[in-house]
MARLUM-299177 format. One line per 10 residues: number of its first residue (from 1); their letters; for each residue x, y, z of N, C-alpha, C. Coordinates in nm, 4 decimals. Atoms other than C-alpha are relative to their C-alpha. Example, Ala and Ser with C-alpha at 12.3 -4.5 7.8 and 13.67 -1.06 7.14 Angstrom:
REM residues 2
1	as	0.0890 -0.1190 0.0000 1.2300 -0.4500 0.7800 0.0900 0.1200 0.0000 | -0.0820 -0.1190 -0.0060 1.3670 -0.1060 0.7140 -0.0770 0.1090 0.0730
REM end
This chain:
REM residues 117
1	mhagtaaaaa	0.0585 -0.0818 -0.1013 -1.3480 -7.0911 -3.2018 0.0900 0.0170 0.1208 | -0.0898 -0.0100 -0.1126 -1.0820 -7.1598 -2.9574 0.0891 0.1233 -0.0110 | -0.0839 -0.1183 0.0208 -0.8644 -6.8827 -3.1105 -0.0793 0.1262 0.0275 | 0.0842 -0.1169 -0.0261 -1.1573 -6.6409 -3.0904 -0.0198 0.0212 0.1490 | 0.0170 -0.0113 -0.1447 -1.2055 -6.7182 -2.7251 0.1272 0.0524 0.0642 | -0.1286 -0.0478 -0.0535 -0.8359 -6.6644 -2.6567 0.0190 0.1469 -0.0301 | -0.0130 -0.1414 0.0375 -0.8454 -6.3345 -2.8440 -0.0926 0.0852 0.0854 | 0.0947 -0.0743 -0.0838 -1.1522 -6.2252 -2.6475 0.0529 0.0107 0.1421 | -0.0565 -0.0033 -0.1348 -0.9834 -6.3207 -2.3223 0.1165 0.0976 0.0065 | -0.1133 -0.0928 0.0039 -0.6710 -6.1297 -2.4244 -0.0483 0.1444 -0.0077
11	agatgasgaw	0.0558 -0.1358 0.0113 -0.8792 -5.8252 -2.5224 -0.0609 0.0417 0.1325 | 0.0585 -0.0318 -0.1306 -1.0656 -5.8446 -2.1915 0.1076 0.0310 0.1025 | -0.1102 -0.0239 -0.0937 -0.7399 -5.8711 -1.9978 0.0678 0.1335 -0.0287 | -0.0610 -0.1279 0.0381 -0.5953 -5.5813 -2.1930 -0.0896 0.1157 0.0419 | 0.0943 -0.1052 -0.0404 -0.9091 -5.3761 -2.1306 0.0001 0.0202 0.1503 | -0.0006 -0.0100 -0.1466 -0.9042 -5.4562 -1.7586 0.1288 0.0643 0.0499 | -0.1265 -0.0604 -0.0429 -0.5367 -5.3751 -1.7254 0.0066 0.1465 -0.0411 | 0.0028 -0.1419 0.0415 -0.5908 -5.0514 -1.9251 -0.0851 0.0836 0.0936 | 0.0863 -0.0723 -0.0940 -0.8772 -4.9514 -1.6947 0.0711 0.0182 0.1334 | -0.0720 -0.0105 -0.1256 -0.6621 -5.0270 -1.3899 0.1109 0.1041 -0.0102
21	lfsynkenfg	-0.1068 -0.0986 0.0186 -0.3702 -4.8275 -1.5312 -0.0550 0.1425 -0.0054 | 0.0593 -0.1330 0.0095 -0.5999 -4.5360 -1.6128 -0.0400 0.0511 0.1378 | 0.0412 -0.0440 -0.1342 -0.7429 -4.5296 -1.2600 0.1228 0.0275 0.0863 | -0.1227 -0.0217 -0.0756 -0.3929 -4.5619 -1.1129 0.0634 0.1332 -0.0398 | -0.0589 -0.1242 0.0485 -0.2636 -4.2782 -1.3326 -0.0843 0.1198 0.0435 | 0.0885 -0.1083 -0.0411 -0.5688 -4.0671 -1.2450 0.0235 0.0351 0.1471 | -0.0287 -0.0249 -0.1415 -0.4982 -4.1090 -0.8735 0.1340 0.0721 0.0163 | -0.1305 -0.0667 -0.0078 -0.1336 -4.0155 -0.9231 -0.0072 0.1430 -0.0504 | 0.0138 -0.1348 0.0541 -0.2301 -3.7181 -1.1360 -0.0695 0.0914 0.1005 | 0.0694 -0.0787 -0.1022 -0.4737 -3.5987 -0.8693 0.0899 0.0304 0.1179
31	ndagmrfgrf	-0.0936 -0.0220 -0.1101 -0.2072 -3.6442 -0.6025 0.1088 0.0994 -0.0417 | -0.1060 -0.0889 0.0477 0.0545 -3.4656 -0.8148 -0.0497 0.1417 -0.0241 | 0.0518 -0.1345 0.0277 -0.1771 -3.1712 -0.8877 0.0273 0.0932 0.1168 | -0.0297 -0.0821 -0.1176 -0.1436 -3.0436 -0.5329 0.1481 0.0285 0.0136 | -0.1451 -0.0198 -0.0089 0.2319 -3.0946 -0.5390 0.0493 0.0957 -0.1083 | -0.0374 -0.0927 0.1070 0.2616 -2.9167 -0.8746 -0.0385 0.1427 0.0358 | 0.0432 -0.1339 -0.0388 0.0604 -2.6227 -0.7434 0.0875 0.0549 0.1124 | -0.0915 -0.0438 -0.1071 0.2766 -2.6104 -0.4310 0.1346 0.0424 -0.0551 | -0.1266 -0.0368 0.0628 0.5893 -2.6066 -0.6459 -0.0125 0.1326 -0.0755 | 0.0250 -0.1250 0.0721 0.4388 -2.3303 -0.8614 -0.0038 0.1175 0.0972
41	mmargnanaq	0.0105 -0.1087 -0.0978 0.3530 -2.1215 -0.5549 0.1348 0.0295 0.0658 | -0.1319 -0.0213 -0.0587 0.6990 -2.1748 -0.4076 0.0903 0.0760 -0.0977 | -0.0806 -0.0710 0.1001 0.8621 -2.0626 -0.7335 -0.0421 0.1458 -0.0098 | 0.0481 -0.1387 0.0037 0.6408 -1.7518 -0.7409 0.0450 0.0759 0.1240 | -0.0457 -0.0641 -0.1239 0.7272 -1.6777 -0.3785 0.1476 0.0338 -0.0066 | -0.1433 -0.0270 0.0137 1.0983 -1.7087 -0.4535 0.0258 0.1136 -0.0981 | -0.0162 -0.1088 0.0965 1.0637 -1.4816 -0.7571 -0.0379 0.1338 0.0630 | 0.0395 -0.1243 -0.0682 0.8794 -1.2228 -0.5473 0.1059 0.0434 0.1006 | -0.1060 -0.0333 -0.0959 1.1481 -1.2409 -0.2789 0.1231 0.0537 -0.0716 | -0.1149 -0.0473 0.0768 1.4180 -1.1959 -0.5438 -0.0223 0.1434 -0.0481
51	vaqyrediag	0.0305 -0.1367 0.0443 1.2447 -0.8855 -0.6827 0.0055 0.0966 0.1181 | -0.0048 -0.0854 -0.1185 1.2050 -0.7461 -0.3301 0.1438 0.0274 0.0413 | -0.1408 -0.0194 -0.0334 1.5754 -0.8012 -0.2649 0.0653 0.0954 -0.0988 | -0.0525 -0.0915 0.1010 1.6586 -0.6259 -0.5921 -0.0436 0.1422 0.0301 | 0.0493 -0.1345 -0.0328 1.4391 -0.3324 -0.4911 0.0704 0.0556 0.1228 | -0.0733 -0.0467 -0.1180 1.6111 -0.3145 -0.1515 0.1416 0.0417 -0.0382 | -0.1340 -0.0368 0.0449 1.9496 -0.3119 -0.3250 -0.0007 0.1343 -0.0712 | 0.0096 -0.1268 0.0719 1.8418 -0.0294 -0.5552 -0.0246 0.1136 0.0985 | 0.0267 -0.1036 -0.1004 1.7036 0.1654 -0.2579 0.1263 0.0310 0.0800 | -0.1250 -0.0234 -0.0735 2.0342 0.1180 -0.0743 0.1014 0.0780 -0.0819
61	itgmtvskmd	-0.0951 -0.0702 0.0862 2.2433 0.2306 -0.3704 -0.0410 0.1459 -0.0182 | 0.0450 -0.1376 0.0208 2.0310 0.5372 -0.4378 -0.0004 0.0776 0.1310 | -0.0046 -0.0680 -0.1296 2.0090 0.6158 -0.0654 0.1388 0.0528 0.0312 | -0.1372 -0.0455 -0.0196 2.3872 0.6353 -0.0489 0.0287 0.1238 -0.0844 | -0.0227 -0.1127 0.0899 2.3968 0.8675 -0.3475 -0.0749 0.1235 0.0470 | 0.0795 -0.1136 -0.0470 2.1208 1.0869 -0.2083 0.0659 0.0643 0.1216 | -0.0627 -0.0579 -0.1190 2.2983 1.1285 0.1267 0.1298 0.0730 -0.0354 | -0.1229 -0.0687 0.0422 2.6274 1.2152 -0.0460 -0.0325 0.1312 -0.0701 | 0.0364 -0.1221 0.0711 2.4583 1.4662 -0.2742 -0.0592 0.1029 0.0953 | 0.0536 -0.0933 -0.0977 2.2780 1.6186 0.0240 0.1139 0.0735 0.0710
71	awqtvttlfl	-0.1154 -0.0638 -0.0639 2.6092 1.6821 0.1975 0.0713 0.0930 -0.0985 | -0.0669 -0.0822 0.1010 2.7630 1.8137 -0.1259 -0.0781 0.1283 -0.0265 | 0.0801 -0.1192 0.0257 2.4746 2.0535 -0.1864 0.0042 0.0969 0.1178 | -0.0112 -0.0877 -0.1170 2.4968 2.1857 0.1695 0.1309 0.0775 -0.0033 | -0.1316 -0.0662 0.0050 2.8677 2.2591 0.1319 0.0051 0.1024 -0.1127 | -0.0055 -0.0949 0.1122 2.8300 2.4211 -0.2103 -0.0925 0.1191 0.0236 | 0.0874 -0.1136 -0.0331 2.5387 2.6330 -0.0857 0.0710 0.0961 0.0938 | -0.0771 -0.0873 -0.0906 2.7586 2.7625 0.1955 0.1090 0.0753 -0.0765 | -0.1027 -0.0680 0.0811 3.0392 2.8367 -0.0522 -0.0616 0.1104 -0.0849 | 0.0662 -0.1026 0.0815 2.7987 3.0220 -0.2787 -0.0453 0.1179 0.0843
81	avgaalscag	0.0455 -0.1092 -0.0859 2.6561 3.2218 0.0106 0.1164 0.0887 0.0421 | -0.1181 -0.0787 -0.0407 2.9997 3.3270 0.1339 0.0577 0.0738 -0.1194 | -0.0540 -0.0650 0.1203 3.1203 3.3968 -0.2191 -0.0858 0.1163 -0.0456 | 0.0886 -0.1093 0.0408 2.8135 3.6055 -0.3007 0.0085 0.1158 0.0981 | -0.0118 -0.1078 -0.0994 2.8447 3.7992 0.0258 0.1297 0.0777 -0.0191 | -0.1284 -0.0680 0.0210 3.2107 3.8741 -0.0394 0.0000 0.0789 -0.1305 | -0.0010 -0.0660 0.1300 3.1504 3.9619 -0.4035 -0.0923 0.1204 -0.0028 | 0.0971 -0.1085 0.0079 2.8417 4.1750 -0.3638 0.0372 0.1155 0.0925 | -0.0388 -0.1069 -0.0918 2.9821 4.3701 -0.0710 0.1303 0.0650 -0.0435 | -0.1270 -0.0559 0.0452 3.3040 4.4373 -0.2616 0.1129 -0.0269 0.0962
91	rigmhgcapp	-0.0993 0.0287 -0.1034 3.5107 4.2692 0.0102 0.0975 -0.1091 -0.0419 | -0.0896 0.1073 0.0422 3.7081 4.0253 -0.2039 0.1437 0.0332 0.0380 | -0.1381 -0.0373 -0.0328 4.0282 4.2177 -0.1497 0.0100 0.0751 0.1303 | 0.0043 -0.0778 -0.1234 3.9676 4.3199 0.2101 0.1311 -0.0005 0.0778 | -0.1280 0.0005 -0.0709 4.3211 4.2320 0.3281 0.1105 0.0580 -0.0865 | -0.0994 -0.0609 0.0884 4.4965 4.4251 0.0600 -0.0733 0.0818 -0.1041 | 0.0660 -0.0778 0.1046 4.4276 4.6114 -0.2556 -0.1039 -0.0868 -0.0705 | 0.1090 0.0712 0.0656 4.1106 4.5172 -0.4431 0.0488 -0.0597 -0.1313 | -0.0393 0.0587 0.1279 4.1474 4.2815 -0.7383 -0.0585 0.0829 -0.1154 | 0.0520 -0.0771 0.1130 4.0863 4.4170 -1.0874 -0.1503 -0.0261 -0.0218
101	gwycalfsgs	0.1438 0.0087 0.0220 3.7265 4.4729 -1.1979 -0.0394 -0.1199 -0.0831 | 0.0338 0.1149 0.0836 3.7346 4.2025 -1.4639 0.0002 -0.1294 0.0812 | -0.0056 0.1194 -0.0855 3.8326 3.9470 -1.1981 -0.1238 -0.0072 0.0883 | 0.1222 -0.0035 -0.0809 3.5459 4.0568 -0.9735 -0.1217 -0.0354 -0.0848 | 0.1123 0.0305 0.0883 3.3119 4.0374 -1.2713 -0.0055 -0.1497 -0.0306 | -0.0020 0.1447 0.0244 3.4220 3.6806 -1.3527 -0.0442 -0.0777 0.1235 | 0.0356 0.0669 -0.1255 3.3895 3.5805 -0.9890 -0.1501 0.0106 0.0250 | 0.1441 -0.0201 -0.0215 3.0416 3.7310 -0.9532 -0.0814 -0.0731 -0.1061 | 0.0715 0.0700 0.1070 2.9348 3.5898 -1.2907 -0.0061 -0.1490 0.0232 | 0.0008 0.1444 -0.0248 3.0376 3.2380 -1.1978 -0.0910 -0.0348 0.1177
111	ifmsimf	0.0882 0.0253 -0.1143 2.8556 3.2634 -0.8647 -0.1465 0.0068 -0.0428 | 0.1397 -0.0175 0.0378 2.5352 3.3937 -1.0174 -0.0450 -0.1057 -0.1017 | 0.0362 0.1062 0.0945 2.5424 3.1425 -1.3032 -0.0167 -0.1346 0.0707 | 0.0156 0.1267 -0.0736 2.5916 2.8547 -1.0591 -0.1288 0.0000 0.0801 | 0.1280 -0.0067 -0.0710 2.2921 2.9796 -0.8602 -0.1144 -0.0238 -0.0983 | 0.1066 0.0174 0.0989 2.0823 2.9908 -1.1784 -0.0152 -0.1459 -0.0419 | 0.0079 0.1396 0.0401 2.1704 2.6323 -1.2666 -0.0098 -0.0874 0.1211
REM end
């Protein structure tokens, strides 16, 4: 019976230490839950900031292109307006003899086709 008593005492000690470990682990888990959620929220915040920075970069790149194309379209519109005025009025050769008709036709055709596109 002495061995049975020792085994019971060992089982009781093991049970008590297991209960203590479980309660200790439960407290740590409860404490870590808030820290895990904080880490999760911080990671989400960093990911959102990274996406926002990417969007700002894309807006900056496209903004540069838009401003360049705006200037280019203004200049080409002026060239087309002057070219169409000179071509339609028949003033291409106003400082000398007029160019041949086929040349005027090519010039006018290129102007009108560029306006269409």
